[in-house]
ROKOLLUM-161024 format. One record per residue (C-alpha): residue in one letter; residue number from 0; x negated, y, z negated. Coordinates in Angstrom, 3 decimals. Each point is the difference from the previous one (the first is absolute). Last residue first. Example, Ala and Ser with C-alpha at 12.3 -4.5 7.8 and 13.67 -1.06 7.14 Angstrom:
2
- type, seq, xx, yy, zz
- S, 1, -13.670, -1.060, -7.140
- A, 0, 1.370, -3.440, -0.660
END
This chain:
307
- type, seq, xx, yy, zz
- A, 306, -14.389, 23.906, -40.209
- F, 305, 1.964, -1.108, 3.023
- D, 304, 1.539, 3.429, 1.136
- D, 303, -3.425, 1.482, -0.968
- L, 302, -1.500, -1.660, 3.136
- A, 301, 2.333, 1.999, 2.353
- R, 300, 2.191, -2.067, 2.213
- L, 299, -0.863, -0.751, 3.582
- R, 298, 0.198, 2.771, 2.653
- R, 297, 1.509, 0.117, 3.492
- T, 296, -1.163, 2.335, 2.809
- S, 295, -1.865, -2.855, 1.696
- E, 294, -3.002, 0.947, 1.906
- F, 293, -0.715, -0.694, 3.836
- R, 292, -3.261, 0.379, 1.795
- R, 291, -0.350, -0.786, 3.756
- Q, 290, -3.156, 0.620, 2.114
- R, 289, 1.119, 0.386, 3.616
- G, 288, -0.914, -2.549, 2.653
- T, 287, 3.644, 0.256, 1.460
- V, 286, 0.904, -3.817, 0.254
- P, 285, -2.402, -1.476, -2.563
- D, 284, 0.590, 2.699, -2.618
- T, 283, -3.238, 0.083, -2.030
- F, 282, 0.993, -0.785, -3.552
- E, 281, 0.898, 1.409, -3.397
- L, 280, 2.806, -1.148, -2.394
- R, 279, 0.587, 1.588, -3.393
- R, 278, 2.075, -0.456, -3.121
- A, 277, 1.609, -3.498, 0.040
- L, 276, 1.317, 0.410, -3.529
- L, 275, 0.142, -2.478, -2.862
- Q, 274, 1.560, 0.608, -3.343
- L, 273, 2.737, -2.572, 0.438
- P, 272, 3.374, 1.678, -0.802
- N, 271, 1.501, -0.079, -3.551
- S, 270, 3.462, 1.536, -0.144
- W, 269, 1.421, -1.075, 3.382
- D, 268, 2.239, -2.747, -1.449
- G, 267, 2.475, -0.774, 2.877
- E, 266, -0.841, -3.700, 0.111
- Q, 265, -1.346, -1.048, -3.388
- P, 264, -3.726, 0.323, -0.463
- D, 263, -2.451, -2.751, 1.002
- N, 262, -2.043, -1.243, -2.925
- V, 261, -2.153, -2.618, 1.666
- V, 260, -3.381, -0.218, -1.839
- P, 259, -3.483, 1.548, 0.693
- Y, 258, 1.260, 1.340, 2.391
- F, 257, 3.511, -0.124, 1.595
- G, 256, 2.093, 2.772, -1.610
- D, 255, -2.803, 2.686, 0.136
- G, 254, 1.185, 3.121, -1.777
- M, 253, -3.476, 1.077, -1.040
- L, 252, -2.684, -1.781, 2.004
- P, 251, -1.631, -3.013, -1.521
- L, 250, -3.433, 0.813, -1.417
- G, 249, -1.294, -3.251, -1.446
- L, 248, -2.564, -0.176, 2.783
- A, 247, 2.052, -2.649, 1.773
- A, 246, 2.966, 2.308, -0.260
- M, 245, -1.761, 2.611, 1.938
- H, 244, -1.015, -2.487, 2.751
- V, 243, 3.552, -1.544, 0.265
- R, 242, 1.667, 3.442, 0.235
- L, 241, -2.486, 1.258, 2.578
- Q, 240, 0.341, -3.149, 2.197
- H, 239, 3.728, -0.333, -0.130
- R, 238, -0.147, -1.546, 3.531
- K, 237, -3.526, -0.049, 1.242
- G, 236, -1.271, 3.002, 1.892
- T, 235, -3.824, -0.020, -0.056
- V, 234, -2.156, 3.051, -0.879
- P, 233, 2.616, 1.363, -2.509
- K, 232, -0.984, 3.315, -1.371
- L, 231, 1.379, 0.636, -3.555
- L, 230, -0.159, 3.390, -1.764
- Y, 229, 0.964, -0.518, -3.635
- R, 228, 2.025, 2.131, -2.435
- A, 227, -0.936, -1.021, -3.547
- F, 226, 1.740, -0.875, -3.260
- G, 225, -1.306, -0.258, -3.563
- G, 224, 0.866, 3.606, -1.023
- Q, 223, -1.342, 1.646, 3.281
- E, 222, -2.153, -1.051, 2.862
- E, 221, -0.434, 1.688, 3.523
- I, 220, -0.935, -1.077, 3.515
- I, 219, -1.466, -3.403, -0.889
- E, 218, -1.563, -2.124, 2.788
- M, 217, 0.728, -3.247, 1.799
- Q, 216, -1.097, -1.551, 3.287
- T, 215, 2.095, -3.004, 1.028
- R, 214, -0.958, -3.282, 1.749
- S, 213, 2.009, -3.119, 0.842
- N, 212, -0.981, -3.257, 1.782
- P, 211, -2.645, -1.057, -2.618
- D, 210, -1.587, -3.431, 0.397
- G, 209, 1.543, -2.471, -2.575
- P, 208, 1.731, -0.110, -3.309
- V, 207, 3.532, 1.187, -0.189
- E, 206, 1.740, 3.463, -0.438
- Q, 205, 3.794, 0.083, 0.142
- M, 204, 2.764, 1.391, 2.240
- R, 203, 3.696, 0.205, -0.902
- F, 202, 3.157, -0.395, 2.209
- F, 201, -0.761, -3.778, 0.464
- Q, 200, 0.454, -0.781, -3.662
- E, 199, -0.986, -3.558, -0.597
- P, 198, -2.693, -0.255, 2.659
- C, 197, -1.456, 3.518, -0.792
- E, 196, -1.086, 1.551, 3.312
- Q, 195, -3.736, 0.329, 0.409
- M, 194, -2.810, 2.374, -1.046
- R, 193, -3.734, -0.558, -0.070
- S, 192, -1.697, 2.834, -1.881
- L, 191, -2.098, 3.209, 0.340
- H, 190, 0.302, 3.075, -2.235
- E, 189, -2.308, 2.991, 0.538
- R, 188, -0.811, 2.373, -2.777
- P, 187, -0.007, 3.723, -0.678
- F, 186, 0.456, -0.486, -2.868
- T, 185, -1.382, -2.065, -2.917
- L, 184, 2.240, -2.030, -2.201
- D, 183, -0.323, -0.171, -3.797
- A, 182, 1.823, 3.327, -0.453
- R, 181, 3.241, -1.525, 1.442
- H, 180, 2.669, 2.440, 1.079
- R, 179, 3.521, -0.973, 0.407
- A, 178, 1.582, 0.217, 3.448
- V, 177, 1.109, 2.753, 2.578
- A, 176, -0.674, -0.537, 3.640
- E, 175, -1.075, 2.153, 3.074
- Y, 174, -0.526, -1.531, 3.351
- E, 173, -2.472, 0.812, 2.695
- K, 172, -0.299, -1.476, 3.594
- D, 171, -2.652, 0.655, 2.620
- V, 170, 1.355, -1.767, 3.048
- A, 169, -2.212, -1.901, 2.330
- R, 168, 0.432, -3.283, -1.744
- D, 167, 0.090, -1.894, 3.295
- R, 166, 3.493, -1.381, -0.709
- F, 165, 1.091, 3.462, -1.306
- L, 164, -1.198, 1.824, 3.102
- A, 163, 1.172, -2.812, 2.200
- Q, 162, 3.551, 0.569, -0.954
- Y, 161, -0.364, 3.650, 1.364
- A, 160, -1.260, -1.325, 3.485
- G, 159, 2.601, -2.681, 0.143
- R, 158, 2.958, 2.532, -0.477
- S, 157, -1.005, 2.074, 3.066
- S, 156, 2.529, -1.398, 2.450
- R, 155, 2.562, -0.985, -2.643
- Q, 154, 0.763, 3.601, -0.799
- V, 153, 0.340, 1.933, -3.275
- S, 152, -2.583, -1.971, -2.038
- F, 151, 0.541, 0.646, -3.666
- L, 150, -2.629, 0.905, -2.785
- V, 149, 1.070, -0.218, -3.713
- L, 148, -1.227, 2.323, -2.567
- G, 147, 1.101, 0.178, -3.618
- A, 146, 1.896, -1.954, -2.644
- T, 145, -0.496, -3.722, -1.073
- D, 144, 2.785, -2.039, -1.446
- R, 143, 1.191, -1.012, 3.490
- D, 142, -3.543, -1.120, 0.740
- I, 141, -2.005, 1.737, 2.780
- R, 140, 0.148, -1.258, 3.620
- H, 139, -2.052, 0.617, 3.103
- V, 138, 0.779, 1.005, 3.711
- P, 137, 3.669, 0.703, -0.836
- S, 136, 2.350, -0.131, 2.961
- L, 135, 2.014, 2.608, 1.909
- E, 134, 1.173, -1.337, 3.319
- Q, 133, 3.709, 1.204, -0.166
- L, 132, -0.944, 3.654, -1.099
- G, 131, 3.349, 1.609, -0.865
- T, 130, -1.968, 2.205, -2.477
- E, 129, 2.147, -0.023, -3.243
- R, 128, 1.671, -3.495, 0.771
- K, 127, -3.402, -1.572, 0.918
- L, 126, -1.573, 1.620, -3.065
- R, 125, 2.717, -1.392, -2.378
- V, 124, -0.546, -3.507, 1.588
- L, 123, -3.774, 0.108, -0.338
- L, 122, 0.029, 1.302, -3.634
- T, 121, 2.413, -2.505, -1.267
- Q, 120, 3.463, 0.287, -1.597
- Q, 119, 1.949, -0.801, 3.115
- L, 118, -1.346, -3.625, -0.263
- F, 117, -1.066, -1.090, -3.440
- R, 116, 1.039, -3.247, -1.707
- G, 115, -2.267, -2.433, 1.802
- T, 114, -2.449, 2.196, 1.925
- P, 113, 0.366, 3.115, 2.167
- V, 112, -3.230, 2.009, 0.469
- V, 111, -1.712, 2.533, -2.211
- P, 110, 1.674, -0.739, -3.166
- L, 109, 1.097, 3.045, -2.120
- F, 108, -0.808, -0.265, -3.781
- H, 107, -2.523, 2.810, -0.218
- P, 106, 0.365, 2.829, 2.601
- K, 105, -1.526, -0.259, 3.439
- D, 104, -2.070, 2.816, 1.711
- A, 103, 0.510, -0.690, 3.724
- V, 102, -2.471, 0.326, 2.906
- L, 101, 1.311, -0.293, 3.560
- L, 100, -2.246, -0.798, 2.956
- H, 99, 0.052, -0.319, 3.796
- E, 98, 2.101, 2.885, 1.274
- D, 97, -0.726, 2.259, -2.849
- Q, 96, 1.143, -0.010, -3.678
- F, 95, -1.506, 0.999, -3.293
- L, 94, 1.036, 0.347, -3.692
- I, 93, 3.445, -1.618, 0.315
- E, 92, 1.365, 0.051, -3.610
- A, 91, 1.437, -3.091, -1.643
- H, 90, 3.093, -0.020, -2.227
- F, 89, 0.978, -1.304, -3.482
- P, 88, 3.452, -1.127, -1.083
- I, 87, -0.219, -3.647, 1.050
- E, 86, 3.434, -1.313, 0.554
- T, 85, 0.359, -3.580, -1.005
- E, 84, 1.196, -2.152, 2.889
- R, 83, 3.119, -2.080, 0.235
- E, 82, 1.441, -1.732, 3.041
- L, 81, -3.236, 0.098, 2.015
- E, 80, -0.044, 0.099, 3.816
- R, 79, -2.307, -1.256, 2.684
- Y, 78, 1.300, 0.934, 3.441
- Y, 77, 0.236, -2.571, 2.724
- Y, 76, -1.936, -1.135, 3.068
- F, 75, 0.181, -3.296, 1.797
- R, 74, -2.753, -1.611, 2.069
- V, 73, 0.820, -2.958, 2.267
- G, 72, -2.390, -2.998, -0.188
- P, 71, 2.765, -2.718, -0.029
- A, 70, 3.540, 1.205, 0.497
- F, 69, 2.521, -1.251, -2.616
- A, 68, 3.551, 0.346, 1.289
- R, 67, 1.815, 3.237, -0.366
- E, 66, 2.955, -0.528, -2.523
- P, 65, -1.254, 2.897, -2.348
- S, 64, -0.289, 2.432, 2.931
- A, 63, -3.391, 1.568, 0.431
- P, 62, 0.161, 3.427, 1.551
- E, 61, -1.948, 0.193, 3.249
- G, 60, -2.951, 2.361, 0.145
- F, 59, -2.107, -2.223, 1.962
- E, 58, -2.145, -0.910, -2.924
- D, 57, 3.176, -1.347, -1.883
- V, 56, 2.035, 2.228, -2.276
- V, 55, 1.330, -0.421, -3.532
- E, 54, 1.764, 3.215, -1.152
- G, 53, 3.067, -0.280, 2.425
- R, 52, 2.558, 0.546, -2.764
- R, 51, 1.211, -3.693, 0.447
- M, 50, -3.541, -1.196, -0.455
- R, 49, -0.491, 1.878, -3.168
- R, 48, 3.352, -1.251, -1.406
- L, 47, -0.962, -3.664, 0.798
- W, 46, -3.496, 0.547, -1.624
- E, 45, 1.754, 1.389, -3.003
- D, 44, 2.265, -3.205, -0.264
- R, 43, -2.987, -2.255, 0.357
- S, 42, -1.641, 1.887, -2.968
- V, 41, -3.332, 1.959, 0.584
- A, 40, -2.933, -1.263, -2.024
- P, 39, 0.669, -3.323, 1.953
- L, 38, -1.956, 1.197, 3.022
- R, 37, -0.668, -3.302, 1.879
- Q, 36, 3.119, -1.877, -0.963
- A, 35, 2.520, 2.802, 0.354
- F, 34, -1.723, 1.302, 3.083
- F, 33, -0.018, -3.445, 1.676
- D, 32, 3.650, -0.906, -0.771
- L, 31, 1.115, 3.442, 1.231
- L, 30, -1.970, -0.526, 3.173
- N, 29, 1.791, -3.218, 0.885
- G, 28, -1.071, -3.664, -0.294
- E, 27, -3.279, -1.513, 1.183
- G, 26, -3.613, 0.499, -0.389
- V, 25, -3.464, -0.504, 1.648
- S, 24, -2.224, 2.710, 1.412
- P, 23, 0.527, 2.252, -3.090
- L, 22, 2.103, 3.065, 0.210
- V, 21, -2.054, 3.162, -0.529
- V, 20, 0.919, 2.388, -2.750
- C, 19, -0.572, 3.682, 0.212
- S, 18, 0.459, 2.908, -2.446
- P, 17, 1.500, 3.210, 1.200
- N, 16, -1.792, 3.240, -0.893
- I, 15, 1.313, 1.582, -3.205
- G, 14, -0.180, 3.885, -0.472
- D, 13, 3.766, 0.312, -0.393
- R, 12, 0.450, -1.925, 3.281
- M, 11, -2.829, -0.465, 2.490
- P, 10, 1.522, -0.979, 3.368
- L, 9, 0.952, -3.524, 0.969
- V, 8, -1.029, -1.587, 3.303
- R, 7, -1.112, 3.037, 1.957
- P, 6, -1.604, 1.528, -3.087
- D, 5, -2.813, -2.597, 0.329
- H, 4, -1.922, 0.238, -3.378
- S, 3, 0.576, -3.584, -1.059
- N, 2, -0.995, -1.023, -3.486
- H, 1, -1.177, -3.553, -0.753
- M, 0, 1.261, -3.452, -0.780
END
C-alpha cells in the first residue's frame, strides 16, 4: 500500500492524498469481499457506503461497485479516514517556502506524518491543506514529542536531492535539550553506542554491545539549580538517538515519556512536553547551490521552572 499523487484518479481531499491497494494476481469473489477482508480496520458496511458514494476508484478513474468481480493486478484508490481523532491545539509556522523547499517549525505533540491514531492532526496533512501542495513530502522526521524544524520537499522531481543530504550526513543539525546536571560528567563530550529496537517494545530503542552505529556531540549551554540546557549535535540519525544517549548518561530529558522508563501521558495531557527542540539546520542547497540556515523560533522551558 502506498500513496498516489495522481489527481486524475482521486484528488487530494482535506490534505489527504488517496491511498492505493493493488489486487493480488490470484483471488475470487467481488470487490466488497476483498476490501472487507484486506482492510478490516474499516467495517464491511463502511466499505459498502464508501463504494456507493463513489469514493473507491480504480486506476482508470472508474468507481468501484461492491458487486464488481475481483480483477487481478488492478489498482484501487480510496481515502483513509479516522472516526475519532484527538484535536492537537498547537500549530506549526512555515518559516521558508520556495518552489523546491518548505521549512516548518513544529510544535510539541504534533506527529509529522499520519500514523495509527493521527491523520488530520499531523504536520504533513495540515500543511497540504494550508498550501494545496499535492506533492509535499518530509525529507526527514523528528519525533511527535520533539518541537522544531522539519524540512519538506515541495515537488517530487527534486525530492531525491534533499533526501540525499540527510542520507549522506551533509546537514549540520543542532538540538537543544533540558535535563539534570551531573557534576561528575565532563562536557563537551561525544557519545557513541550501538542502538537497536527493543524486541519487547518496538516503539523504543536501546543501547546494546557491539560496533557503534550512533554518534552525538554534546555540550552544556547553561547550568542552574541542578539542571542544564544542552546543545546536542547528532552525527548519525537513529530513531530516538538523542533521548537514548542522554538517558544512557543518567540524564533523561525532562518530560520524556519513553526513557528511561515508559510513562506516556494520557491523551490530551499537554502539561509536560518533552524538552527537546530541533533548533537549527544548515546545508548547501543541492538544487540552487545556496547556503541555507534555518533556526526555530520556539523555546524550551527556563531552567528555574524545574528547580
